[in-house]
C-alpha positions as a Markdown table, in Angstrom:
| # | Residue | x | y | z |
|---|---|---|---|---|
| 1 | Met | -33.2 | 5.9 | -23.6 |
| 2 | Asp | -31.7 | 7.1 | -26.8 |
| 3 | Gln | -30.4 | 10.2 | -24.7 |
| 4 | Leu | -28.8 | 8.1 | -22.3 |
| 5 | Arg | -27.2 | 6.0 | -24.9 |
| 6 | Glu | -25.8 | 9.1 | -26.7 |
| 7 | Asn | -24.3 | 10.5 | -23.5 |
| 8 | Tyr | -22.8 | 6.9 | -22.8 |
| 9 | Glu | -21.1 | 7.2 | -26.1 |
| 10 | Lys | -19.8 | 10.7 | -25.6 |
| 11 | Phe | -18.3 | 9.6 | -22.2 |
| 12 | Lys | -16.5 | 6.5 | -23.8 |
| 13 | Glu | -15.1 | 8.9 | -26.6 |
| 14 | Trp | -13.8 | 11.0 | -23.7 |
| 15 | Gln | -12.2 | 8.2 | -22.0 |
| 16 | Val | -10.3 | 7.2 | -24.9 |
| 17 | Lys | -9.4 | 10.6 | -26.1 |
| 18 | Pro | -5.9 | 12.0 | -24.5 |
| 19 | His | -5.8 | 15.1 | -22.5 |
| 20 | Glu | -5.1 | 18.2 | -24.8 |
| 21 | Val | -2.9 | 21.1 | -23.9 |
| 22 | Ala | -4.2 | 24.3 | -24.3 |
| 23 | Gln | -2.9 | 26.3 | -27.3 |
| 24 | Leu | -0.4 | 29.1 | -27.5 |
| 25 | Thr | -2.1 | 32.2 | -27.3 |
| 26 | Ser | -0.9 | 34.7 | -30.3 |
| 27 | Glu | -1.4 | 37.8 | -28.0 |
| 28 | Lys | 1.9 | 39.6 | -26.7 |
| 29 | His | 2.6 | 39.8 | -23.0 |
| 30 | Val | 4.9 | 41.5 | -20.5 |
| 31 | Cys | 6.0 | 39.6 | -17.8 |
| 32 | Ala | 5.0 | 41.2 | -14.5 |
| 33 | Thr | 8.1 | 39.6 | -12.8 |
| 34 | Cys | 11.0 | 40.0 | -15.4 |
| 35 | His | 9.4 | 42.3 | -17.8 |
| 36 | Thr | 10.1 | 40.0 | -20.7 |
| 37 | Glu | 7.9 | 40.3 | -23.7 |
| 38 | Phe | 6.9 | 37.0 | -25.1 |
| 39 | His | 4.1 | 35.2 | -27.1 |
| 40 | Gly | 2.5 | 32.2 | -25.4 |
| 41 | Asn | 1.2 | 30.9 | -21.9 |
| 42 | Tyr | 4.2 | 31.1 | -20.0 |
| 43 | Cys | 7.4 | 33.6 | -19.7 |
| 44 | Pro | 10.2 | 31.9 | -21.3 |
| 45 | Arg | 12.6 | 33.5 | -18.7 |
| 46 | Cys | 11.1 | 32.8 | -15.4 |
| 47 | Gly | 8.2 | 30.5 | -16.2 |
| 48 | Gln | 5.4 | 32.7 | -14.6 |
| 49 | Lys | 1.9 | 32.5 | -16.3 |
| 50 | Ser | 1.1 | 35.0 | -18.7 |
| 51 | Thr | -2.7 | 35.2 | -17.2 |
| 52 | Ile | -1.5 | 36.6 | -13.8 |
| 53 | Gly | -4.5 | 38.5 | -12.3 |
| 54 | Arg | -5.4 | 40.1 | -9.3 |
| 55 | Tyr | -5.1 | 38.1 | -6.0 |
| 56 | Ser | -8.5 | 36.3 | -4.9 |
| 57 | Phe | -9.6 | 33.3 | -2.9 |
| 58 | Lys | -8.8 | 31.1 | -5.5 |
| 59 | Thr | -5.3 | 31.9 | -5.9 |
| 60 | Ala | -5.0 | 31.6 | -2.2 |
| 61 | Phe | -6.2 | 28.3 | -2.1 |
| 62 | Leu | -4.0 | 27.1 | -5.1 |
| 63 | Thr | -1.0 | 28.7 | -3.5 |
| 64 | Phe | -1.9 | 26.4 | -0.2 |
| 65 | Leu | -2.0 | 23.5 | -2.2 |
| 66 | Asp | 1.4 | 24.3 | -3.7 |
| 67 | Val | 2.7 | 24.4 | -0.3 |
| 68 | Trp | 1.9 | 20.7 | -0.3 |
| 69 | Gly | 2.7 | 19.8 | -3.7 |
| 70 | Leu | -1.0 | 19.6 | -4.7 |
| 71 | Gly | -1.6 | 22.5 | -6.9 |
| 72 | Asn | 0.8 | 21.9 | -9.4 |
| 73 | Arg | 1.1 | 19.4 | -12.8 |
| 74 | Gly | -2.3 | 18.5 | -12.7 |
| 75 | Met | -3.1 | 16.9 | -9.5 |
| 76 | Phe | -7.0 | 17.2 | -9.9 |
| 77 | Arg | -6.9 | 16.1 | -13.5 |
| 78 | Thr | -4.9 | 13.0 | -12.3 |
| 79 | Ile | -7.8 | 12.2 | -9.7 |
| 80 | Arg | -10.6 | 12.7 | -11.9 |
| 81 | Asp | -9.1 | 10.7 | -15.0 |
| 82 | Leu | -8.0 | 8.0 | -12.4 |
| 83 | Leu | -11.6 | 7.7 | -11.3 |
| 84 | Phe | -13.1 | 8.0 | -14.9 |
| 85 | Arg | -10.6 | 7.0 | -17.4 |
| 86 | Pro | -7.6 | 5.1 | -15.1 |
| 87 | Gly | -6.3 | 2.9 | -17.7 |
| 88 | Tyr | -6.3 | 5.4 | -20.8 |
| 89 | Met | -4.6 | 7.7 | -18.5 |
| 90 | Ile | -2.0 | 5.5 | -17.3 |
| 91 | Arg | -1.2 | 4.6 | -20.9 |
| 92 | Asp | -0.9 | 8.3 | -21.8 |
| 93 | Tyr | 1.6 | 8.9 | -18.9 |
| 94 | Leu | 3.6 | 5.7 | -20.1 |
| 95 | Asn | 3.4 | 7.1 | -23.6 |
| 96 | Gly | 5.4 | 10.3 | -22.7 |
| 97 | Met | 2.7 | 12.7 | -21.7 |
| 98 | Gln | 4.1 | 13.2 | -17.9 |
| 99 | Met | 3.5 | 17.1 | -17.4 |
| 100 | Ala | -0.1 | 16.6 | -17.7 |
| 101 | Tyr | -0.3 | 14.1 | -14.5 |
| 102 | Phe | 1.1 | 14.5 | -11.0 |
| 103 | Pro | 3.9 | 12.0 | -10.8 |
| 104 | Pro | 2.8 | 8.6 | -9.6 |
| 105 | Phe | 5.2 | 8.1 | -6.6 |
| 106 | Lys | 4.8 | 11.4 | -5.3 |
| 107 | Met | 0.9 | 11.0 | -5.5 |
| 108 | Phe | 1.2 | 7.7 | -3.7 |
| 109 | Phe | 2.9 | 9.1 | -0.6 |
| 110 | Leu | 0.5 | 12.0 | -0.4 |
| 111 | Val | -2.6 | 10.0 | -0.9 |
| 112 | Val | -1.6 | 7.1 | 1.6 |
| 113 | Ala | -0.9 | 10.1 | 4.1 |
| 114 | Phe | -4.2 | 11.5 | 3.6 |
| 115 | Ser | -5.8 | 8.3 | 3.8 |
| 116 | Val | -4.2 | 7.7 | 7.3 |
| 117 | Ile | -5.7 | 11.1 | 8.4 |
| 118 | Val | -9.1 | 10.3 | 7.1 |
| 119 | Asp | -9.1 | 7.0 | 9.0 |
| 120 | Ser | -7.9 | 8.6 | 12.1 |
| 121 | Gly | -11.0 | 10.7 | 12.3 |
| 122 | Leu | -11.2 | 13.3 | 9.5 |
| 123 | Asn | -14.6 | 11.9 | 8.2 |
| 124 | Ile | -18.2 | 12.4 | 8.3 |
| 125 | Lys | -18.5 | 10.6 | 11.9 |
| 126 | Met | -15.1 | 11.9 | 13.4 |
| 127 | Gln | -14.4 | 8.3 | 13.9 |
| 128 | Asn | -10.8 | 7.0 | 14.4 |
| 129 | Thr | -10.9 | 3.7 | 12.5 |
| 130 | Leu | -7.0 | 3.0 | 13.0 |
| 131 | Gly | -7.6 | 1.4 | 16.3 |
| 132 | Ile | -9.3 | -1.9 | 14.8 |
| 133 | Thr | -5.6 | -3.4 | 14.4 |
| 134 | Gln | -4.8 | -2.3 | 17.8 |
| 135 | Lys | -7.7 | -4.0 | 19.3 |
| 136 | Ala | -7.1 | -7.5 | 17.4 |
| 137 | Leu | -3.2 | -7.2 | 18.7 |
| 138 | Lys | -4.5 | -6.7 | 22.2 |
| 139 | Gly | -6.8 | -9.3 | 22.0 |
| 140 | Val | -3.8 | -11.6 | 20.9 |
| 141 | Asp | -1.9 | -10.2 | 24.0 |
| 142 | Asn | -4.7 | -11.1 | 26.5 |
| 143 | Ser | -5.4 | -14.5 | 24.9 |
| 144 | Phe | -1.6 | -15.6 | 25.5 |
| 145 | Asn | -0.9 | -13.5 | 28.5 |
| 146 | Ile | 2.2 | -12.0 | 26.4 |
| 147 | Gly | 4.5 | -10.2 | 28.9 |
| 148 | Lys | 3.1 | -11.5 | 31.8 |
| 149 | Glu | 4.6 | -14.0 | 34.3 |
| 150 | Asp | 5.0 | -17.6 | 33.1 |
| 151 | Asp | 2.4 | -19.8 | 34.4 |
| 152 | Val | 5.3 | -22.5 | 35.2 |
| 153 | Asp | 6.3 | -22.6 | 38.8 |
| 154 | Lys | 10.2 | -21.9 | 38.5 |
| 155 | Thr | 10.5 | -22.8 | 42.1 |
| 156 | Ser | 9.7 | -26.3 | 41.1 |
| 157 | Leu | 13.3 | -26.7 | 39.6 |
| 158 | Lys | 14.9 | -25.9 | 42.9 |
| 159 | Glu | 12.7 | -28.4 | 45.2 |
| 160 | Val | 13.0 | -31.5 | 43.4 |
| 161 | Ala | 14.1 | -34.4 | 45.1 |
| 162 | Ile | 17.1 | -36.4 | 44.9 |
| 163 | Asp | 16.7 | -39.6 | 43.3 |
| 164 | Asp | 19.7 | -41.2 | 42.9 |
| 165 | Thr | 23.6 | -40.4 | 43.1 |
| 166 | Leu | 26.3 | -41.2 | 40.6 |
| 167 | Asn | 29.9 | -41.9 | 41.7 |
| 168 | Val | 32.4 | -40.2 | 39.4 |
| 169 | Asn | 36.1 | -40.7 | 40.3 |
| 170 | Gly | 34.6 | -41.6 | 43.6 |
| 171 | Lys | 32.8 | -38.4 | 44.5 |
| 172 | Pro | 28.9 | -38.5 | 44.7 |
| 173 | Ile | 27.0 | -36.3 | 42.3 |
| 174 | Ala | 23.3 | -35.5 | 42.7 |
| 175 | Ile | 20.6 | -36.1 | 39.9 |
| 176 | Lys | 17.7 | -34.3 | 40.2 |
| 177 | Lys | 14.1 | -35.8 | 39.1 |
| 178 | Gly | 12.5 | -34.3 | 36.1 |
| 179 | Glu | 15.0 | -31.4 | 36.0 |
| 180 | Asn | 15.8 | -31.4 | 32.3 |
| 181 | Ser | 12.5 | -32.4 | 31.2 |
| 182 | Glu | 11.0 | -29.5 | 33.2 |
| 183 | Lys | 13.7 | -27.1 | 31.9 |
| 184 | Met | 13.0 | -28.0 | 28.3 |
| 185 | Asn | 9.3 | -27.5 | 28.9 |
| 186 | Leu | 10.0 | -23.9 | 30.2 |
| 187 | Asn | 12.1 | -23.0 | 27.4 |
| 188 | Lys | 9.9 | -24.3 | 24.9 |
| 189 | Lys | 7.0 | -21.9 | 26.6 |
| 190 | Glu | 9.3 | -19.1 | 26.7 |
| 191 | Ile | 10.0 | -19.6 | 22.9 |
| 192 | Asp | 6.7 | -19.5 | 22.0 |
| 193 | Leu | 5.8 | -16.5 | 24.0 |
| 194 | Lys | 8.6 | -14.6 | 22.3 |
| 195 | Phe | 7.4 | -15.8 | 18.8 |
| 196 | Leu | 3.8 | -14.4 | 19.7 |
| 197 | Glu | 5.5 | -11.3 | 20.9 |
| 198 | Asn | 7.6 | -10.9 | 17.5 |
| 199 | Ile | 4.2 | -11.2 | 15.8 |
| 200 | Lys | 2.7 | -8.4 | 17.7 |
| 201 | Arg | 5.7 | -6.2 | 17.1 |
| 202 | Leu | 5.3 | -7.0 | 13.5 |
| 203 | Gly | 1.5 | -5.8 | 13.7 |
| 204 | Asn | 2.7 | -2.7 | 15.6 |
| 205 | Trp | 5.3 | -1.9 | 12.7 |
| 206 | Ile | 2.8 | -2.4 | 9.9 |
| 207 | Glu | 0.3 | -0.1 | 11.8 |
| 208 | Glu | 2.9 | 2.6 | 12.5 |
| 209 | Asn | 4.6 | 2.1 | 8.6 |
| 210 | Asn | 1.5 | 1.9 | 6.7 |
| 211 | Thr | 3.1 | 3.7 | 3.7 |
| 212 | Ile | 6.0 | 1.5 | 3.6 |
| 213 | Thr | 4.0 | -1.7 | 4.1 |
| 214 | Ile | 1.7 | -0.9 | 1.1 |
| 215 | Phe | 4.6 | 0.0 | -1.1 |
| 216 | Leu | 6.6 | -3.2 | -0.3 |
| 217 | Ile | 3.4 | -5.4 | -0.7 |
| 218 | Leu | 3.1 | -3.6 | -4.2 |
| 219 | Leu | 6.8 | -4.3 | -4.9 |
| 220 | Val | 6.5 | -8.2 | -4.3 |
| 221 | Leu | 3.0 | -8.3 | -6.0 |
| 222 | Ser | 4.2 | -6.5 | -9.1 |
| 223 | Gly | 6.6 | -9.7 | -10.3 |
| 224 | Pro | 3.8 | -12.2 | -10.8 |
| 225 | Met | 1.5 | -9.7 | -12.0 |
| 226 | Tyr | 4.3 | -8.7 | -14.6 |
| 227 | Phe | 4.9 | -12.2 | -15.6 |
| 228 | Phe | 1.2 | -12.7 | -16.8 |
| 229 | Phe | 0.6 | -9.1 | -18.2 |
| 230 | Arg | 3.9 | -8.5 | -20.0 |
| 231 | Lys | 2.6 | -9.8 | -23.3 |
| 232 | Asn | -0.4 | -7.6 | -23.8 |
| 233 | Lys | -2.3 | -5.9 | -27.0 |
| 234 | Lys | -1.6 | -2.6 | -26.3 |
| 235 | Ile | 1.8 | -2.3 | -24.9 |
| 236 | Pro | 3.4 | -5.3 | -26.1 |
| 237 | Asp | 7.1 | -4.6 | -25.3 |
| 238 | Ile | 5.9 | -2.9 | -21.6 |
| 239 | Arg | 9.1 | -3.1 | -19.5 |
| 240 | Tyr | 8.9 | -3.8 | -15.6 |
| 241 | Ser | 9.8 | -0.5 | -14.5 |
| 242 | Glu | 6.5 | 0.9 | -16.6 |
| 243 | Phe | 4.6 | -1.9 | -15.3 |
| 244 | Phe | 5.4 | -1.1 | -11.7 |
| 245 | Val | 4.5 | 2.7 | -12.3 |
| 246 | Ser | 1.1 | 1.4 | -13.7 |
| 247 | Met | 0.6 | -0.5 | -10.6 |
| 248 | Val | 1.6 | 2.4 | -8.4 |
| 249 | Tyr | -1.1 | 4.6 | -10.2 |
| 250 | Ile | -3.6 | 1.9 | -9.8 |
| 251 | Thr | -2.9 | 1.4 | -5.9 |
| 252 | Asn | -3.4 | 5.4 | -6.2 |
| 253 | Met | -6.8 | 5.0 | -7.5 |
| 254 | Met | -7.6 | 2.4 | -4.8 |
| 255 | Thr | -6.5 | 4.8 | -2.3 |
| 256 | Ile | -8.5 | 7.3 | -3.7 |
| 257 | Ile | -11.8 | 5.3 | -3.5 |
| 258 | His | -10.6 | 4.2 | -0.1 |
| 259 | Ile | -10.5 | 8.1 | 0.9 |
| 260 | Ile | -13.9 | 8.8 | -0.4 |
| 261 | Gly | -15.5 | 5.6 | 1.1 |
| 262 | Gly | -13.6 | 6.3 | 4.3 |
| 263 | Phe | -14.9 | 9.9 | 4.6 |
| 264 | Phe | -18.6 | 9.1 | 4.4 |
| 265 | Met | -18.6 | 5.5 | 5.6 |
| 266 | Pro | -15.7 | 5.2 | 8.2 |
| 267 | Gly | -14.9 | 1.4 | 9.1 |
| 268 | Asn | -17.1 | 0.0 | 6.4 |
| 269 | Gly | -14.9 | -2.8 | 4.9 |
| 270 | Ser | -16.9 | -2.9 | 1.7 |
| 271 | Val | -15.0 | 0.4 | 0.6 |
| 272 | Asn | -12.0 | -1.7 | 0.3 |
| 273 | Glu | -13.5 | -4.8 | -1.4 |
| 274 | Leu | -15.0 | -2.2 | -3.8 |
| 275 | Ala | -11.6 | -0.8 | -4.4 |
| 276 | Phe | -10.1 | -4.0 | -5.1 |
| 277 | Ala | -13.2 | -5.0 | -7.3 |
| 278 | Leu | -12.5 | -1.8 | -9.6 |
| 279 | Ser | -9.0 | -2.4 | -9.9 |
| 280 | Ile | -9.7 | -4.6 | -12.8 |
| 281 | Ile | -10.8 | -1.6 | -14.8 |
| 282 | Pro | -7.4 | 0.1 | -15.2 |
| 283 | Leu | -5.9 | -3.3 | -16.0 |
| 284 | Lys | -8.6 | -3.9 | -18.8 |
| 285 | Gln | -8.2 | -0.5 | -20.3 |
| 286 | Leu | -4.6 | -0.2 | -20.1 |
| 287 | Tyr | -3.5 | -3.7 | -21.4 |
| 288 | Gly | -6.5 | -4.5 | -23.9 |
| 289 | Tyr | -7.8 | -7.8 | -22.6 |
| 290 | Ser | -11.6 | -8.7 | -21.8 |
| 291 | Tyr | -12.8 | -8.4 | -18.3 |
| 292 | Phe | -13.0 | -12.2 | -17.9 |
| 293 | Lys | -9.3 | -12.6 | -19.0 |
| 294 | Thr | -7.9 | -9.8 | -17.0 |
| 295 | Leu | -9.6 | -11.3 | -13.8 |
| 296 | Phe | -8.3 | -14.6 | -14.8 |
| 297 | Lys | -4.6 | -13.2 | -14.8 |
| 298 | Val | -5.2 | -11.2 | -11.7 |
| 299 | Ile | -6.1 | -14.4 | -9.7 |
| 300 | Ala | -3.5 | -16.6 | -11.4 |
| 301 | Ser | -0.9 | -13.8 | -10.1 |
| 302 | Phe | -2.1 | -13.7 | -6.7 |
| 303 | Thr | -2.3 | -17.5 | -6.8 |
| 304 | Val | 1.4 | -17.9 | -7.6 |
| 305 | Leu | 2.3 | -15.0 | -4.8 |
| 306 | Ile | 0.5 | -17.0 | -2.4 |
| 307 | Ala | 2.0 | -20.4 | -3.1 |
| 308 | Val | 5.5 | -18.5 | -3.3 |
| 309 | Val | 5.2 | -17.0 | 0.3 |
| 310 | Ser | 3.8 | -20.3 | 1.9 |
| 311 | Ile | 6.6 | -22.2 | 0.7 |
| 312 | Ile | 9.1 | -19.3 | 2.0 |
| 313 | Ile | 7.0 | -19.2 | 5.6 |
| 314 | Leu | 7.2 | -23.1 | 5.6 |
| 315 | Ile | 10.9 | -23.2 | 4.9 |
| 316 | Val | 11.5 | -20.6 | 7.7 |
| 317 | Ala | 9.0 | -22.5 | 10.2 |
| 318 | Ile | 10.9 | -25.8 | 9.6 |
| 319 | Ser | 14.3 | -24.1 | 9.9 |
| 320 | Gly | 13.3 | -22.5 | 13.0 |
| 321 | Tyr | 11.8 | -25.8 | 14.7 |
| 322 | Leu | 15.0 | -27.7 | 14.0 |
| 323 | Phe | 17.0 | -24.8 | 15.3 |
| 324 | Val | 14.9 | -24.9 | 18.5 |
| 325 | Glu | 15.1 | -28.4 | 18.8 |
| 326 | His | 19.0 | -28.5 | 18.3 |
| 327 | Ile | 19.3 | -25.9 | 20.9 |
| 328 | Leu | 16.8 | -27.7 | 23.4 |
């Protein structure tokens, strides 16, 4: 038990301690590319490492990662720190230690793209979990018969009886019984179907543009969260741009957890729930609040966001309803 406690204390010390850059070597080197003599770890003329050795499978693997932007600027270090010391790592980055970690926005698009690859079947069960949304949309399509012929008999508008005539300037004008009401019902039916079709298109767009959707949600969510976290203990003068960067890194952490869980347990919704629950940890480490206060601020942020979105949806719905009534 004492050994376990000692290891935990060492882990806590490692979490708080910033990344240390390797010391410059005093050994003299000659660059194999430009033949410049220098002291240090990199050639000051062309930037090549001083420790270039013989070609190996490790070198080939790192070169392959460089093609995709993964082998430079500490991608693996960033993933490790986002999993084990996320809040402290983000604070180090905001304090200026940017060369030690992978850029947040570049990492965001890479991990989201890899997440889509894992969900599409690159997992331990070779199971495609991206079809879940499509199945739900198909169910909506079948339920409302979107795209099929309307149930209203359109010929009934042509086969109505003439009940009365009206003389205008001595000329009889036929008035068809129920024509206006049936046209109105048909128009309302068509408007409802178009509304459902737009929902289906929106769902398809979200499914096809997952990266942009997540980024937009993050951009909207950052507003109320910045309001509640802007006055904190660790970074009392934090700017919105810095807060947004921290939110991007936290999203990257959640996506990495989703990738790991999606690879070993595809289709398991508890993985995403775990990722959301663990997002409290970097916020607590980064801003210095207790877990309870951090959770309270997150819930308050979501409450404000839901209230604002609900008001906007209500206004749009009322405006649309009044517009339709005006047309009909």
